[in-house]
Every structure is written in structure tokens, then in C-alpha cells.
C-alpha positions in Angstrom: -62.2 -45.5 -59.7 -58.9 -46.2 -58.0 -57.7 -45.2 -54.5 -54.0 -44.3 -54.0 -53.9 -43.9 -50.1 -51.1 -41.4 -50.6 -50.6 -38.0 -52.2 -49.5 -38.0 -55.9 -46.6 -35.7 -56.7 -46.1 -36.3 -60.4 -47.4 -38.5 -63.3 -46.8 -39.5 -66.9 -48.4 -41.7 -69.5 -47.1 -44.6 -71.4 -46.7 -44.4 -75.2 -50.3 -45.5 -76.1 -52.0 -43.9 -73.0 -53.2 -47.2 -71.7 -51.3 -46.8 -68.4 -50.6 -43.9 -66.1 -47.5 -43.9 -63.9 -47.9 -42.0 -60.6 -45.1 -40.9 -58.3 -46.2 -40.4 -54.7 -45.3 -38.5 -51.6 -44.7 -41.8 -49.7 -42.0 -42.7 -52.3 -44.0 -45.3 -54.2 -44.3 -45.4 -57.9 -47.6 -46.8 -59.1 -49.1 -47.9 -62.4 -52.8 -47.5 -63.2 -54.1 -49.7 -66.0 -56.7 -47.3 -67.7 -58.8 -50.2 -69.1 -59.3 -51.9 -65.7 -58.4 -49.1 -63.3 -56.2 -51.6 -61.4 -53.4 -50.0 -59.5 -50.1 -51.7 -58.7 -46.8 -50.6 -57.0 -43.9 -50.9 -59.4 -41.1 -49.1 -57.5 -40.2 -47.2 -54.4 -37.9 -44.4 -53.4 -36.7 -43.6 -49.8 -38.5 -40.2 -50.0 -41.1 -38.5 -52.2 -40.9 -39.0 -55.9 -40.2 -35.7 -57.7 -40.4 -36.5 -61.4 -41.3 -39.3 -63.8 -40.4 -39.5 -67.5 -41.4 -42.3 -69.8 -39.1 -43.1 -72.8 -41.2 -45.0 -75.4 -38.4 -46.0 -77.7 -36.8 -48.1 -74.9 -40.0 -48.7 -72.9 -38.3 -47.2 -69.8 -39.7 -45.2 -66.9 -37.2 -42.9 -65.2 -37.8 -41.5 -61.8 -36.1 -39.3 -59.3 -36.9 -38.3 -55.8 -36.0 -35.9 -53.0 
């Protein structure tokens, strides 16, 4: 189990569902490795993250915030 210490506002999976991306109210974007349940910050907005979208063809994560 993993602890976020913030409120999630959105999420999406990578192409093979081995990682979950989570956008949070504190502006952080986190990745959770499903195999290990390790969580790391991979980005930050100045305000809450509103949406996440993963594009597998380019291996790109797109985010927008408030």
C-alpha cells in the first residue's frame, strides 16, 4: 500500500498498466509502480492538477491544472 499525503484529483494508466499516474490537489504529479507500490513525484503544477492523459505512441504524459 502507498500513502499520498495529498488528495488525488485525477489519474490515468500507462500503456501496459504497470504504472498509475496521479494528479493531486497540492499540484504534484505522482507515479505509482504497481509491481512495487513505490510512489515518486514526477512533476508539479502551481495549483491543483485537473487532468492527466497518457499517449502511449509517444510515451508522453500530458497534464493541465487550475
